[in-house]
C-alpha positions in Angstrom: 20.0 88.6 111.7 18.8 91.4 109.4 16.4 90.7 106.6 18.9 91.3 103.9 21.3 88.9 105.6 18.6 86.3 105.8 17.9 86.6 102.1 21.6 86.3 101.3 21.9 83.2 103.5 19.0 81.6 101.7 20.4 82.3 98.3 23.8 80.9 99.3 22.7 78.1 101.6 18.9 77.7 101.2 19.4 74.0 100.5 22.6 72.0 100.8 22.2 70.4 97.4 21.7 73.7 95.6 24.6 75.5 97.2 27.0 72.6 96.8 26.0 72.1 93.1 27.9 75.2 92.3 31.2 73.4 93.2 31.8 70.1 91.3 32.8 67.3 93.7 31.9 69.2 96.9 30.6 67.2 99.9 27.1 67.7 101.4 26.0 67.8 105.1 23.5 69.7 107.2 24.7 73.3 107.8 24.0 75.8 110.6 24.5 79.5 110.0 27.1 81.2 112.2 27.8 84.5 110.6 26.1 86.4 107.7 27.1 90.0 107.2 26.6 92.1 104.1 27.2 95.5 106.0 23.8 96.8 104.8 23.2 98.2 108.4 26.1 100.6 107.9 28.3 99.3 110.7 30.5 96.3 111.7 30.6 96.7 115.5 27.4 94.6 116.2 25.4 91.7 114.9 28.1 90.4 114.4 30.7 92.4 116.3 34.0 92.7 114.5 37.1 93.8 116.6 40.6 94.8 116.0 41.8 97.9 114.1 38.2 99.2 113.8 39.3 102.8 113.1 41.2 101.6 110.0 38.0 100.3 108.3 34.9 102.0 106.9 31.6 101.1 105.3 31.1 102.5 101.8 28.4 102.1 99.1 29.6 100.8 95.7 27.0 100.3 93.0 24.2 100.5 95.6 25.8 97.8 97.8 27.4 98.3 101.2 30.9 97.1 101.4 33.8 97.0 103.9 36.8 99.1 102.8 40.4 99.3 104.2 41.1 102.8 105.5 44.5 102.6 107.2 47.0 105.4 107.7 48.1 107.4 104.6 51.4 105.6 104.8 52.6 102.0 104.9 50.4 100.2 107.4 49.1 96.7 108.5 45.5 96.5 109.7 43.2 93.6 110.7 39.6 92.8 111.8 38.4 89.7 113.6 35.1 88.1 114.3 34.6 85.0 116.5 33.3 81.7 115.0 33.1 78.2 116.4 33.2 75.3 113.9 35.2 72.3 112.8 34.3 72.1 109.2 31.8 73.9 106.9 31.7 76.7 104.3 33.0 80.3 104.1 31.7 82.6 101.4 32.7 86.2 100.7 33.6 88.7 98.0 37.0 90.3 97.7 38.1 93.2 95.5 41.2 95.3 95.0 41.2 98.6 93.1 43.8 100.9 91.7 46.7 98.9 93.1 48.8 95.9 91.9 49.0 93.3 94.6 52.6 92.7 95.8 54.5 92.1 99.0 53.7 95.7 100.0 50.0 95.7 99.0 48.3 92.5 99.8 45.4 90.8 101.6 44.8 87.6 103.6 41.6 86.2 104.9 41.9 83.8 107.9 38.9 81.5 107.3 40.0 79.3 110.2 42.0 81.3 112.7 43.1 80.0 116.1 44.0 83.4 117.6 42.4 86.8 117.6 45.7 88.6 116.9 46.8 87.6 113.4 49.6 90.1 112.8 52.1 89.0 115.4 50.6 85.6 116.5 49.3 84.1 113.3 47.7 80.6 113.7 45.4 78.7 111.4 44.4 78.6 107.7 44.3 81.6 105.4 43.8 82.6 101.8 46.4 84.9 100.3 45.7 87.0 97.2 48.8 87.6 95.1 52.4 88.4 95.8 55.3 89.8 93.9 55.8 86.4 92.2 52.3 85.3 91.4 48.7 86.6 90.7 47.2 83.3 92.1 44.9 82.6 95.0 46.6 80.3 97.5 45.8 78.4 100.7 48.3 78.4 103.6 48.7 77.1 107.1 50.7 79.0 109.8 51.4 78.0 113.4 52.6 81.1 115.2 55.5 82.2 113.0 55.2 83.6 109.5 58.7 82.2 108.6 57.5 78.6 109.0 54.1 78.9 107.1 53.3 76.2 104.6 51.5 76.6 101.2 48.9 73.9 100.8 47.6 74.7 97.4 47.6 77.4 94.6 45.3 78.2 91.7 46.8 77.2 88.4 45.6 80.4 86.7 46.3 84.1 87.7 43.1 85.5 89.3 44.2 88.8 90.8 46.3 90.3 88.0 46.4 93.9 87.1 45.4 96.8 89.3 41.8 95.8 89.8 39.8 92.5 90.2 36.7 91.2 91.9 36.3 87.6 93.1 33.5 85.6 94.7 35.2 83.1 97.0 33.7 79.8 98.4 35.9 77.8 100.7 34.9 74.3 102.0 36.4 72.1 104.6 35.0 68.5 104.7 35.0 66.0 107.6 38.1 64.4 106.2 40.0 67.7 106.4 39.9 68.1 102.7 39.9 71.8 101.6 38.5 73.1 98.4 38.4 76.7 97.0 36.2 77.9 94.2 36.3 81.3 92.5 33.2 82.4 90.6 31.7 78.9 90.9 34.7 77.1 89.5 37.1 75.0 91.6 40.6 76.4 91.6 42.5 74.3 94.2 42.2 71.3 96.5 44.3 70.4 99.6 44.3 67.9 102.5 45.5 69.1 105.9 44.2 68.7 109.4 46.9 70.5 111.4 44.4 72.7 113.2 41.3 70.8 114.4 38.8 73.6 115.0 38.3 77.2 113.9 37.8 80.1 116.5 38.1 83.3 114.4 37.5 84.7 111.0 40.0 87.5 110.4 40.9 90.0 107.7 44.5 91.1 107.3 45.7 93.9 104.9 49.1 95.4 104.3 49.2 98.5 102.2 51.3 101.5 101.2 50.1 105.1 101.5 48.8 105.0 98.0 46.9 101.7 98.6 45.1 102.5 101.9 41.6 102.4 100.4 42.2 99.7 97.8 40.9 96.6 99.5 37.2 95.8 99.6 35.2 92.9 101.3 31.5 92.1 101.5 28.8 89.4 101.6 30.4 87.3 104.3 28.6 84.0 105.2 30.1 81.4 107.5 28.2 78.1 107.9 29.2 75.2 110.2 28.2 71.7 109.0 26.9 68.9 111.2 28.7 65.6 110.6 26.4 63.1 108.9 26.4 59.5 110.1 29.7 58.0 108.9 29.3 55.9 105.8 29.9 52.2 106.0 33.6 51.4 105.9 34.9 51.1 102.4 35.9 47.6 101.2 39.6 47.0 101.6 41.1 45.5 98.5 42.6 42.1 98.8 46.2 41.6 97.4 46.1 41.4 93.6 42.5 42.6 93.4 44.1 45.6 91.7 47.4 45.1 89.8 50.0 47.4 88.3 49.3 47.0 84.6 51.7 49.4 82.9 54.7 51.6 83.9 56.1 54.5 82.0 59.3 55.4 84.0 61.4 56.9 81.1 58.9 58.8 78.9 59.9 60.8 75.8 60.9 64.5 76.5 57.3 65.7 75.8 55.6 63.0 77.9 54.9 62.2 81.5 55.7 59.3 83.8 52.6 57.3 84.6 51.4 54.1 86.4 48.3 52.3 85.1 46.2 50.2 87.5 43.8 47.4 86.4 40.9 46.1 88.5 41.0 42.4 88.0 38.4 41.7 90.8 34.6 41.7 90.8 34.4 44.7 93.2 34.5 48.4 92.6 37.0 50.5 94.6 37.4 54.2 95.2 40.8 55.3 93.9 41.5 57.1 97.2 41.6 53.8 98.9 45.0 53.3 97.5 48.5 54.8 98.0 51.6 54.5 95.9 55.3 54.5 96.5 58.6 53.5 95.0 61.5 51.7 96.7 62.7 54.8 98.6 59.8 57.2 99.1 56.9 57.1 101.6 53.5 56.1 100.4 51.5 58.9 98.7 47.6 58.7 98.7 46.1 58.6 95.3 43.8 61.6 94.3 40.6 62.0 96.4 38.7 63.1 93.3 39.8 60.2 91.2 37.2 58.0 89.4 35.8 54.9 90.9 37.8 51.9 89.7 35.2 49.5 88.4 35.8 45.7 87.7 37.8 45.3 84.5 38.6 49.1 84.4 41.8 51.0 84.2 43.1 54.0 86.2 46.0 56.0 84.9 48.0 57.9 87.5 50.3 60.5 86.0 53.1 62.7 87.2 52.3 65.7 85.0 48.8 66.0 83.6 49.7 68.7 81.1 52.5 66.7 79.5 50.5 63.5 79.6 47.6 65.2 77.8 49.9 66.5 75.1 50.9 62.9 74.4 47.6 61.1 74.9 44.8 63.7 74.4 41.8 61.4 74.8 43.0 59.2 77.7 41.3 59.8 81.1 43.8 60.2 83.9 44.4 61.8 87.3 47.5 63.6 88.5 49.0 62.3 91.8 49.2 65.0 94.5 52.9 63.9 95.0 54.9 61.7 92.7 57.6 59.2 93.7 60.0 59.8 90.8 60.7 56.5 89.1 64.4 55.9 88.6 65.4 55.1 85.0 68.1 52.7 86.2 65.6 50.5 88.1 63.1 50.9 90.8 60.1 49.3 92.6 56.5 50.4 92.2 54.3 49.5 95.2 50.5 49.9 95.5 49.1 49.7 99.1 45.7 50.0 100.7 45.2 50.3 104.5 48.8 49.5 105.0 48.6 46.3 103.0 50.6 45.7 99.8 48.1 45.1 97.0 50.7 44.7 94.2 54.3 45.5 93.6 56.5 45.4 90.5 60.3 45.8 90.3 62.0 46.7 87.0 65.4 47.2 85.6 66.7 49.7 83.0 67.4 46.8 80.6 63.8 45.6 80.7 62.6 48.3 78.3 63.4 50.1 75.0 63.8 53.9 74.7 60.5 55.9 75.1 58.5 52.7 75.6 56.4 51.7 78.6 56.6 48.4 80.5 53.4 46.4 79.9 51.9 43.5 81.9 51.4 40.5 79.7 48.9 38.5 81.7 46.7 40.3 84.4 46.3 37.0 86.3 50.0 36.0 86.2 52.5 37.0 89.0 54.0 40.5 89.0 57.5 39.4 88.2 59.8 40.7 85.4 58.9 37.7 83.2 55.3 38.9 83.0 56.3 42.4 81.7 57.6 43.4 78.3 58.3 46.7 76.3 55.2 48.1 74.6 54.9 47.3 70.9 52.3 50.1 70.3 53.0 52.7 67.7 52.7 55.4 70.4 55.1 53.6 72.8 52.5 52.9 75.4 48.8 51.9 75.9 47.4 53.9 78.9 43.7 53.3 79.5 43.4 50.4 77.0 44.4 46.8 76.7 48.2 46.4 76.5 49.8 45.6 73.2 51.7 42.7 74.9 48.5 41.2 76.3 48.5 37.4 76.3 46.8 35.1 78.8 49.1 32.4 80.2 47.5 29.0 79.4 50.6 27.0 78.8 53.1 25.3 81.1 56.6 26.5 81.8 59.5 26.1 79.4 63.0 25.0 80.4 65.3 27.8 79.0 68.7 26.9 80.2 70.6 24.4 82.3 73.8 25.6 83.9 76.4 23.5 85.8 77.1 25.2 89.2 79.6 22.6 90.4 80.3 18.9 90.0 76.9 17.7 91.4 74.6 20.8 91.1 72.7 22.0 88.1 70.7 25.3 87.9 67.5 24.9 85.8 66.2 28.2 84.5 62.5 28.5 83.4 60.7 31.1 81.4 58.3 31.9 84.3 58.1 31.3 88.1 57.3 27.7 88.9 56.0 25.8 91.9 58.6 24.8 94.5 57.2 21.4 95.4 59.1 19.7 92.6 59.7 15.9 93.0 63.5 15.2 92.6 62.8 11.9 90.8 61.2 13.9 88.0 64.6 15.5 87.1 66.8 13.1 85.2 70.0 13.5 83.2 70.6 11.6 80.0 72.8 8.9 81.7 69.9 7.9 83.8 70.8 9.6 87.1 67.9 11.2 89.0 68.2 14.3 91.2 68.7 13.6 94.9 67.2 17.0 96.0 65.6 20.1 94.6 65.7 23.6 96.1 64.3 26.9 94.7 66.7 29.9 95.1 64.5 32.2 92.9 60.9 31.9 91.6 62.0 31.0 88.1 65.0 28.8 89.1 65.4 25.3 90.5 68.7 23.9 91.7 69.0 20.1 91.4 71.6 18.1 93.4 72.9 14.9 92.0 74.8 12.3 94.0 77.1 11.8 91.0 78.4 14.4 88.6 76.1 14.4 85.5 77.8 13.1 82.5 75.0 13.1 80.0 74.6 16.0 77.5 71.1 17.1 78.7 68.5 17.1 81.5 65.0 15.7 81.1 62.1 16.7 83.3 59.0 14.5 83.6 56.7 17.4 84.7 56.9 21.1 85.8 54.0 23.3 87.0 53.8 27.1 87.0 52.1 29.2 89.6 48.8 29.2 87.8 48.7 25.4 87.6 49.7 25.1 83.9 51.7 21.9 83.5 54.4 20.9 81.0 55.6 17.3 80.5 58.8 15.9 79.1 60.9 19.0 79.0 64.6 18.8 78.0 67.5 21.1 77.6 71.3 20.6 77.0 73.6 21.1 80.0 76.0 24.0 79.8 79.1 23.1 81.7 81.5 25.4 83.6 84.5 26.2 81.4 87.9 25.0 82.8 91.4 26.3 81.9 92.0 26.2 78.1 88.4 25.3 77.4 87.7 28.9 76.3 90.5 30.8 74.6 91.1 34.3 73.3 90.9 33.9 69.5 91.1 37.5 68.0 91.9 41.0 69.3 91.2 44.3 67.6 93.0 46.8 69.9 93.4 49.7 67.4 90.2 50.1 65.4 89.6 52.5 62.5 87.4 55.4 63.7 87.9 58.2 61.1 84.7 59.5 59.6 86.6 60.8 56.5 88.9 57.9 55.6 86.4 56.1 53.4 86.3 53.0 55.5 83.6 51.8 57.9 84.3 52.6 61.5 85.3 49.8 63.9 85.1 49.2 67.6 87.6 47.4 69.9 86.7 43.8 70.5 88.0 40.5 71.9 86.7 37.3 70.4 86.6 34.1 72.4 86.2 30.5 71.3 85.1 27.3 72.8 87.8 24.8 71.9 86.5 22.0 74.1 84.2 19.3 73.0 81.4 20.3 75.4 78.7 23.0 75.5 80.0 25.7 77.9 78.2 28.5 79.8 79.7 32.0 79.9 77.9 33.1 83.1 80.4 34.5 85.6 83.2 34.8 83.1 85.3 38.0 83.5 88.3 39.6 82.0 91.3 41.3 83.8 94.4 43.0 82.6 97.9 43.4 84.2 97.4 44.7 87.8 98.5 48.3 88.3 100.6 49.7 91.1 97.6 49.5 93.5 97.0 45.9 92.6 93.8 46.7 90.6 93.4 44.3 87.7 90.7 46.4 85.9 88.0 43.7 86.0 85.3 43.6 83.3 82.5 41.1 83.8 80.7 39.5 80.9 76.9 40.0 81.3 75.9 36.7 79.8 74.3 34.6 82.6 72.2 32.5 80.2 74.6 32.3 77.2 76.3 29.2 76.1 79.0 28.3 73.6 78.8 25.2 71.5 82.1 23.5 70.6 84.2 25.6 68.2 81.6 28.5 68.6 82.7 32.1 68.7 81.5 35.0 71.0 82.5 38.6 70.5 83.0 40.9 73.5 82.8 44.5 72.4 81.7 48.0 73.6 79.0 48.0 71.0 76.5 45.5 69.4 77.9 45.8 65.9 77.1 43.4 63.1 79.2 40.2 63.3 79.0 36.6 62.2 78.1 35.4 65.7 76.6 36.8 68.9 78.1 40.0 70.4 78.0 40.7 74.1 78.1 44.4 74.9 80.6 45.5 77.6 81.9 48.8 79.0 84.7 50.3 76.8 87.5 47.8 76.6 90.3 50.4 76.6 92.8 48.1 75.0 96.2 49.7 74.8 97.8 50.2 71.4 101.3 49.7 72.7 100.5 46.3 74.1 98.3 44.9 76.8 97.4 41.8 78.8 94.0 40.1 78.5 93.2 37.3 81.0 90.0 35.4 80.9 88.6 33.8 84.1 85.7 31.6 84.9 83.2 32.2 87.8 85.6 30.5 90.2 88.5 32.9 89.1 90.4 30.1 87.4 92.4 31.5 84.4 91.0 30.2 81.2 93.4 31.9 78.9 96.2 34.6 79.2 97.4 36.7 76.3 99.9 39.5 76.6 100.0 40.9 73.1 102.4 43.4 71.5 102.2 45.4 68.3 105.3 43.4 67.0 103.0 40.3 66.8 101.7 41.8 63.6 103.1 40.6 60.3 106.3 42.5 59.5 105.1 43.2 55.9 102.0 44.9 57.2 102.4 48.7 56.5 99.3 50.0 58.5 98.3 48.2 61.7 95.3 50.5 62.4 92.0 48.6 61.6 93.7 45.2 61.4 93.2 42.6 64.2 95.5 40.0 65.6 94.2 36.6 64.8 95.2 33.3 66.5 96.6 30.9 64.0 96.1 27.6 65.8 93.4 27.3 68.4 95.2 24.4 70.0 98.5 26.3 70.2 99.5 28.5 73.1 98.1 32.0 73.3 101.4 33.2 74.8 103.4 32.2 71.6 103.9 35.2 69.5 104.3 33.0 66.4 100.8 31.7 67.0 99.4 35.1 66.2 99.4 37.3 63.1 97.6 40.0 61.3 94.3 39.3 59.8 94.4 39.1 56.0 90.6 39.6 55.6 89.7 42.5 53.3 87.7 43.9 56.3 90.8 43.9 58.5 89.2 41.5 61.0 86.9 38.5 61.2 84.7 39.0 64.3 82.4 36.0 64.7 83.8 34.2 61.7 86.7 31.8 61.3 90.1 33.5 61.4 91.6 34.3 58.0 94.9 32.9 59.1 93.6 29.9 61.0 95.3 26.5 60.6 94.4 23.9 63.1 96.3 20.8 64.3 97.8 18.5 61.7 97.4 20.9 58.8 100.2 23.0 60.3 102.7 20.2 60.2 101.9 18.9 56.7 104.8 18.5 54.3 105.4 21.5 52.0 104.3 20.8 48.4 103.2 22.4 45.1 100.3 20.8 43.2 99.0 21.5 39.7 95.4 20.4 38.7 94.6 19.6 36.0 97.8 18.9 34.1 97.7 19.3 31.2 94.9 21.9 30.8 93.2 23.2 27.7 92.1 26.9 27.8 90.0 26.8 24.6 86.7 28.0 26.2 84.9 24.7 25.8 84.1 24.6 29.5 86.4 21.6 30.1 89.7 22.1 32.0 90.0 25.7 30.9 91.8 26.9 34.0 94.6 25.3 36.0 94.7 25.5 39.9 98.1 26.0 41.5 98.1 25.1 45.2 101.1 25.7 47.4 101.5 24.4 50.9 104.6 26.0 52.6 106.1 24.6 55.8 105.3 27.7 57.8 101.8 28.8 58.9 102.1 32.3 57.4 104.0 33.4 54.3 104.4 36.1 51.8 104.1 34.5 48.3 105.1 35.3 44.8 103.9 33.2 41.8 105.5 33.5 38.3 105.2 31.5 35.1 108.1 30.9 32.6 108.4 29.3 29.2 111.1 26.7 28.4 113.5 29.4 27.2 113.5 30.9 30.7 111.5 34.0 29.9 108.8 35.0 32.4 105.4 35.1 30.6 103.1 35.9 33.5 103.4 37.1 37.2 100.2 35.9 38.9 101.0 37.3 42.3 103.8 39.7 43.1 103.5 39.8 46.9 100.6 38.4 49.0 100.4 37.4 52.7 98.8 34.0 52.9 98.0 31.5 55.7 98.5 27.7 55.1 97.8 26.0 51.8 96.8 28.7 49.2 95.5 28.3 45.6 95.9 30.5 42.5 94.3 30.2 39.1 95.9 30.6 35.6 93.9 30.9 32.4 96.8 30.3 30.0 97.4 33.9 29.0 100.4 36.1 29.4 100.8 39.3 31.3 99.2 41.3 28.5 96.2 39.0 28.2 97.3 37.3 25.0 96.7 33.6 24.6 99.9 31.6 24.9 100.9 28.8 22.5 100.6 25.1 23.2 103.6 23.9 25.1 105.3 23.3 28.5 105.5 26.1 31.0 107.3 26.2 34.4 105.4 27.5 37.5 107.6 28.9 40.2 106.2 29.8 43.7 108.3 31.6 46.3 107.2 31.6 50.0 108.9 33.7 52.7 108.1 33.8 56.4 109.8 37.0 57.6 109.0 36.3 61.3 110.9 33.0 61.3 113.3 33.9 58.4 112.2 30.8 56.4 112.3 31.0 52.6 111.1 28.3 50.3 111.0 27.9 46.5 108.6 25.5 44.6 108.8 24.7 40.8 106.7 22.4 38.7 105.9 22.1 34.9 102.5 22.4 33.5 101.3 21.5 29.9 99.1 23.9 28.0 97.3 21.9 25.4 95.1 24.0 23.2 92.8 22.7 20.4 92.7 24.8 17.2 
């Protein structure tokens, strides 16, 4: 080795610690020089001996330094030089320049730092650096195995490094014992990659392709190749036990400017290297976490992101690492799994309805199980809390709660808890109100127990002497009402809005289609498994729509609105897919979870009241809940000012005996004295026609037969209806003391029934 070469080797590799300190994160091992050549002796045919297209290269002096320059033919040409090396891993250092030419597909350079063949033009094998192409001015690392067409890019610099027609780079390439590659330019790392496709390196090779104008444009110098001896292997890293590290936060549907991320939390007393872990979703293979990630200390967080730039824009001060590959997390539900050495350390499944828009899913208790009951949408103002304690953090120190009891069949009850509970339940601890204890207990799901009773439970509720969660928290004397399966006619269709208003310019609030159901039984009923069908089509398809309300119950006489939107109503609304109710008439059948028909209504537009001028925006209301839903006369138009009464008692509702009451006209008080003393100033006129629905007219006459006031000219009413009179005429003048005749006319156009009521009233005024 020439003196200049010795000096260069010392400056570059005089001590391992000095040389590697230039590259943050580089590994350190004993190194042994293989090649050092700065071309200061004026040749490249000995010490070391380069071979190949030797006539196409020349030694020149630039700035007082000897350099190797490409000198191919004065036309398009491809030239190469090769020198033998023998190493498995180590370091390659050299300078590369291009001058007076833009790098492209026709003018470019490659350096095979780890070649497997001496001929790199037609038999390329190994790892090489490529400087620029038509599409990029980056430096990139590639592997090729005999065919340029199947080469693989392993990594690329994020910044353009060889732009313009001239540049000069100092390159350092490292390969560590774990087949990790790193490339630094000018002392700054520009790319990392992991690949061990080729075990050993046999040649260092230069490859240049140039046009006639670019024949002398490629310059190399200061080559140093050092093989490293493998240090004794470190002691094996501690393999995490399951749940030593848990998934603490998941952002699977970030805002448009953000990035997906998964946050890990070390709940153990041991520190772990991040590269001990890999991550996957339900479909993808495991992806190792970054090699250069931080050590995960006890009680610390690690934030793994899909896109570092986007994440930094949203959370500028939060430390994070970008995964080399990202298992894209599905917005409609997925499974995030963390593994170490093939062992599942933690896993979390989620559903799209577990979160709110632009908000992460946060773990509530680090020590509680990784089920959906231990996760909730972030309440933080930024929508997520990466790197810090979760906004929903709450240690679980209380026992389980009994949320819902649902009848499965005659002798089985499903008991739903707010968290997973232990499966070793004692049947005798589960008792219904009539004193019957469970005969057996099984656990279909972590948060669900199914109790079997030898006799059908007849009591209204279930009482549990003791229940224990998975952390050992105990609850005593729990109770919850039983929600029974609805049977035919227990749940009925109570109101239908099939032609809603939806005009932004008509001055009225927009509406949505809805079907309102009612519990007309005397028991609490569950809605789980209920579904709706319409008239089957030609193919037999009944257009089934299931009600997503597994843990929803209806108390006696309670209402539930089924709609395509959660609009404001007087009772709960269950959101469904669009109902697509037909304006010309349709059939709505309601079934329980055993497909028994609960109610069947085939409505027509003619069911509206004949005096109704505009049907749009007006619902069909059931008049008598105990009457048949198939009887057209048990339905009529809503008389509510809103056009419908979702979640509220129907405006035309008359139940049971009130429909059959005798028709009558009552006057209270009689006489009355409208003299503004606060006593009997107004008379109430109440009419009860014989039909459920009527159009009424109310007039007042004096004893001579002259009409002095028309209180109501035409009003659709349901059942008994009251009107008020203040003792004034149609012009607002006070009438004299005397006897007046009140005449009420009621007409049911649907049944062609007309009734006329007449009674006197005494107006007694004090002067």
